[in-house]
N, C-alpha and C positions, 0 to 999 in steps of 0.2 A: 109878572103882574104890573100893570100900569096904575099907579096910585091915583093920578088925576082922572083917568078913565073910570075907575071904580067910584069916584066921587062926582062924576059928571051929573049936573042937574041938582045936586044936593044943596039945600039951603041951611041945613044944620048937620054938623059932624061932631062926633064925640070920640074920645080916645081914653082907654083905661088900661092899667097894668095890674100886676098881681099884688096881693096883700103883702104887707111888710116889704115895700119896694126897696130893692138893692140898687147899686150903681147902674147896672145894665138896664133895669126896668125904668129908672128915672131918665137915663140918657136916651133910650130908644123912644120913650113916650114924648119927651120934650123935643127931641129932634124931629119926630113926625109932626108935632104941633107947630114947630117953627116953620117947617117946609110948607105945610098946608096953609098956614096963615099968610105966608109970603106969596104963595101961588094962587090962593083964592081969597083975596082981601075983603070981598063983599059977603063972605060966608060966615055964619055963626059957628064958631069952633070952641069946644071946651075939652080940657084934659082933667081926668079924675084919678087921683091916687090917695091912698092913705098917707098921712103926713110924712114926707120924706125927711131924712136926716139933714140937718142944717149945713153939713159939709158940702152939699150940692147947691147951696144958695147962689153961688156965683154964676151958675148956668143961666143963660138967657131964658126968660119967661118962667123961672122957678116960682115967682109970686103969682103966676096965673093958675097954678095947680089948685083944683077944688078938692078939698079933703072933707067937705061937709056932706056931700052926696044929697044935698037938699034940692038940687035942680029938678024941675018937673017936665023938662023938654022931652018929647019923643023924637029921637034923632033919625034923620034920613039915612045916615051911614054911621056905624059905630065900629071902631077898631079895637080889637082885643089884642094887646101887644105883650109878648114875652110870657105868655101863659095860655091856659085854656079858660073857658068861661067860668068854670067852677072855682077859680082862684081870683076872680075879679073883686070879691068882697062887695062893698057898697055900690060898685059900678055895674054889677051883673044885671041889675034891673034895666039899665039903659041898653045894654047889649041885647038882652032877650027881646026887648020891645022895639028895636030899631028896624027901619025899613030894609036895610041891607047890613049884614054882619060880616066883618072882615077879620080874619085871624092871622096874625103875623107872629111866628114863634120859631124857636130852634130847639125845643125840648123833645127828646126822643120819645117821651111818654105821651106827647100830644099828637093825636091823629087828625086834628082839625075840628073846630067847633063852629065854623062860620058858613055862610053861604059861599064865601070866597076864602080859600085857605092858601097861605104862603108859609108852609112849615118846612124848614130845612135843618134837620138835626146835625148835619155835617158842618154847619157854620158855628163858630165859637160864641157868638153873642147876637142878641136881637138888634143891638146897635149896628153891628156889621150888616145885618139884613137891611136896615134903614139906609145905610150907605149905598147898598146895591140898588135899592128902589128909587131913591131920590136922584142918583146920578151925580157925577163929579161936577157937571156944569151948574148944579143948583147950590153948591157949597159956598158958604161965606165963613168968616172967622168964628162967628158964634155957633153956627151949625157944626162946623168942623170940631170945635172944642167939645160940644155936647156929645157928638158921636164918639169922639176919642175917649172921653171919660167913661162912657158906657162900655166901650170895648176893653179898656184896661181892667175893669172890675170883673168881668166874666172870664177873662183869660189870665187873671192873676198877674197883670202887667206882662202879658205875653210869655208866661212861664208854664202854663197848663198845656196839656196835650191837645186841647181844642184849638191851639194856635197853629195856623197854616201859613205857608208862604204868601198866600193871597191876603191873609189877615195883615201881615207885616207890610205888604205892598200898599194896602189901603191906609194903614197907619202912617206910612211915610208921606202919602199924599195929603193927609190931614195936617201933619206937622208943618207942611210948607206954608200954612196960613200964619205961622209965627206966634202962636199963643204960648204962654209960659207953661209948657207941659211938665217939666220937672216939679214945679210947685204943685200943679194939679195932682200929680201922682202922689206926692208926699201928703198933701192936705186931705185928699179924698180916699186914699187907699191905705197908707202906712200909719199916718199920725193917729195916736190914741190919746184920750184924756187920761188924767191920773186915775179917775174912777174906773175907766175901762181897763187900765193896766192892773188895777187892784183885783178886779173880778176875773181877769185872765189868769193872774197868779193863783187865785183861789181855785179856779177850775183845773189848773195844771197840778197843783199840789194834791188835790183829792182825786185825781184820775187813777184809773185802775187798768192794768194790762191783763188780758185774758186770751184764751184760745192759743196756748203755747206762746204767748207774747206777741202774736201777730195782729191782735186787735187791741184797741184802747177805748175806754169810755169815761166820760165825765158828766156829772149831772149837777144842776143847780136847782134846789127846791125853792118854792115860793117864799119861804121864811128867809132864806139867805138873800134872795133878790130884794126883798123888802128891807132887809137890814142895810144893804148897801145903797138902796134907792135907785137901782138900775132899771132901765127899760130894755126892751128887746133890741133896740139899736146899739146898746152898749155891749151886746153879746156877739156882734159881728166879728168874724175872724177867729173865734176861739177854736172851732173845729179844724180850721186850717193849721193852727199851731199844733194841735194834737197829731195831725196827719204827718207832719214833717219830722216827727220823732223817729230816730233810726230803728229800723226793724218792723215798723208798723205798716200793715197792708190795708187796714180799714179802721177809720176813726169814727167814733160816735159821740156827738155832743147832744145832751138833752137838757131842756129846762121845763119846769112845771108851769102849765098854763091854767090848770084848774085842779080840783080834787080828782086824783087818780087819772090825770091827763098830762101828757108830755109832748112837746114839739121836738122832733128828732131831726138832726142834721147829720148827714153821712158824707164822708170823703174817702177816697180809695186810690190805690195805684192800679197797675195793669192787671192785677190778679183778681180783683173783685169789681163786678158791675153793680154798683149800688142803685142804679135805676131799677134793676130787677127786684132788689130787696125792698125798696120803697114802694114800688108798684104792687107788690104782694100785700102790702098793708094799706093800699088805697092812695098812696102818695105818688111821687114822680120826680122827674129831673133828668140829669145827665148820667152817663156811664160812670164818671168819676165824682160827681157831686149830685146829691139828691136829698130828699126829705119826705117826712110823713108825720102824722100824729098818731100816737098810740095811747091806749087806755090800760090802766092797771097800776101795780106798784112799780117801783124802779126795777126790781129784780124780774118781775114779769116781762117788762119791756126788753130788758137786756137778753133774757132767755129766748124770747120770741125772735128778736133780731139775730141772735147767735145761730138759731136753727137755720135761718135762711143764708147767712154768711158762710156757715160751715159747708153748705152744699157746693160752694165755689172754692173753698180752701181745703187743702189736704190735711184736715184735722178731724178728730173724733168729737 
């Protein structure tokens, strides 16, 4: 796909990513925004995301992100990045009403929702897709840093199985621009506030192993979240900590979003394809990382998830 060809003749261009934007979503959307603004300086371009975590504020054009969704423009071209249209949140209206809809994604559960689709589930991050699309000749230090931050977040700083030799080759090319990548890794991926550390400790303490110890689940209800005063951004990384416990093949982290409603995050090793589990309940994601929303009590949710996980594990 040629980005500039898809935007040829466009006077207005919009970009949107998924609700609760993570590092890859922020990185890929801002990288695309930076590239198009540089390549098409006379075009009206907007980027829409729910308010991202402040840890990404150092990325160029972070302050240009529109989190109000009050814009009333009908865009000539609208890019849906790192998700399908149903996860755009407040930006979905712009995508649906655009003259041309372009979908760029790497989730295996996304079969393409645009007039033009660039969906490659074999690639580790949407930010890596943006690297491929903009080309090395378009890179500058700001764009390189933005793409790099997105890549480290969806590859777990290149430790997840979605990291390929090509991923590392591209990362090496980005590092040649000389930005302070160790600090960016620490400050955007590993560093936690005291409050985040407290809620992580609470989640670990009350976690429960089940299914012959092969699975683990932890849940935070609304009352606990209100007591600590945490937001959804403070819950990032909890499911990953559950997954790295020795002997665990599938980790589940849930938090309450409404009465009898829970947001579910799933992580796994090579024995469980959690994208299949999430898709069964209307969610999606990757083979090793996926999510969905379930309704019912805590025990209802765990029992329903267990039924699907058990089909892939040798347990009763």
